[in-house]
Every structure is written in structure tokens, then in C-alpha cells.
C-alpha positions in Angstrom: 64.8 22.8 39.3 67.1 23.0 42.2 69.0 20.3 44.2 69.7 21.4 47.8 72.3 19.4 49.5 72.4 19.8 53.3 75.5 18.7 55.2 75.4 18.6 59.0 77.9 20.8 60.7 76.7 19.8 64.2 76.5 16.5 66.0 73.5 14.2 65.2 72.5 14.6 68.9 72.1 18.4 68.3 70.5 17.9 64.9 67.9 15.5 66.4 66.9 18.2 68.9 65.5 20.2 65.9 64.3 17.3 63.7 60.6 17.7 64.5 60.8 21.4 63.8 62.6 20.7 60.5 60.0 18.1 59.5 57.2 20.6 60.2 59.1 23.2 58.1 59.4 20.7 55.2 55.7 19.8 55.5 54.8 23.5 55.2 57.0 23.9 52.1 55.3 20.9 50.4 51.8 22.5 51.1 53.1 25.8 49.6 54.4 23.9 46.5 58.0 24.9 47.1 59.5 21.4 47.5 58.9 18.2 45.5 61.0 15.6 47.3 63.3 15.4 50.3 65.1 12.9 52.4 68.2 11.8 54.4 71.6 11.1 52.9 72.9 7.6 53.4 75.0 7.5 55.6 73.2 10.2 57.6 75.4 13.2 57.1 72.7 15.5 55.9 69.8 15.6 53.4 68.6 16.4 50.0 65.7 18.7 48.9 64.4 19.0 45.4 62.7 22.2 44.5 61.0 23.7 41.5 60.9 27.2 42.8 60.9 30.0 40.3 64.3 31.5 41.3 67.4 31.0 43.3 66.7 34.1 45.4 63.2 32.9 46.4 64.6 29.4 47.3 67.3 31.0 49.4 64.7 33.0 51.2 62.7 29.9 52.0 65.8 28.0 53.2 66.5 30.8 55.6 63.4 29.6 57.5 64.7 26.1 58.0 65.3 25.4 61.7 68.5 23.6 60.7 69.7 26.8 59.0 68.5 29.1 61.7 70.4 27.1 64.3 73.6 26.6 62.3 73.2 22.8 62.2 73.8 22.3 58.4 75.6 23.9 55.5 73.6 24.3 52.3 74.8 23.8 48.7 72.4 24.6 45.9 72.7 23.3 42.4 70.3 24.4 39.7 69.7 22.1 36.7 67.3 21.8 33.8 65.9 18.3 33.4 65.6 17.6 29.7 64.8 13.9 29.9 62.7 12.0 32.5 61.3 8.5 33.1 57.6 8.0 32.3 55.5 9.6 34.9 58.0 12.3 35.7 57.5 14.5 32.7 56.3 17.4 34.9 59.9 17.8 36.1 61.1 19.0 32.7 61.5 22.7 32.2 
């Protein structure tokens, strides 16, 4: 599993210009099974994406298609981790 942390490197005004495109991109990735959760950071300095893609390389290729990435609006930090324990109902997250 991967945790992708986006940090905005542009003003929120500029980010908001691409928000609808970013949301469409996220929706497409959910349909493709690439992402399992996403949302804004609080305070709104970026966002988080959870992914169970099969490799870092494939995830990086998918992130290149994000309008935020394509327009240099956010920096991306990717952390891989292997869930070994989960709450009931989230067993499918374990490797």
C-alpha cells in the first residue's frame, strides 16, 4: 500500500482553478481500482491519497497524469507501507 501526500506549492486560488479536473482524475483512478481513499489535509495545505497499486513505478506513472502534478501545483511524497493489523471491516488492506 502507498500513502501519497500532496503539498500545495501554488496558491489556493491557482489550485482551485484545476480542482474540477483533479476530481475527475481521482474519479477515473477509483474506477480503475488504483486508489482506495483520498481527501484534503486539514488545514487545507494539500491532500492524501491511499493506493494499493502493485508497484511504485506504476503509481508514479499514474500520478504524472494528475492535473495538479501536470501544472506544478503540488509536491508529491510517496510512502510505502505494509499493513499487518487492521480494524474489523478493513482486512482487505492487509498485504
